C-alpha angles and dihedrals in degrees: 000000000000117000109217119222100192132027114213119193124185109200115199141156109224091189096053120106109274128215109275091222089057093246117189130350125315096236090188090069117098089222094058092048093046091050092047091048092050093048090049091050092047093051104033106019120222097326095096125074115203122197135173124218119192111199091197089071116085107279109224107150121081096236094054091046091050091048091051090054092046091053091051094044094050092038092234120176125233136269091055125189113209125187117196090343096308124110111247106164122022113191133015117353136161135218093269091056090046091054092046091052091050090048091051091048091052091050092049093049098044 
């Protein structure tokens, strides 16, 4: 069993109005998540766990509900990149920025 060192969560709302100019990645697409997962594995190995949370789905678990309230309270933009439960990038970001944020987190925590 692999022990994960860092938990990455991409929080998105697939039903929210999207940028008409198709800004940023559509994190709700399986292709974007698969590519991000592959790039993370290529660069960091199996130490990183990536998950996707779509706020447009019914929120039933306590953690997701609490996160939804936190986003509203702090007026954070979606998509939201969270590392180990803390917001790191609020608003549009790409895979390069995702990898840079993980790299910085690993440097800080080493």
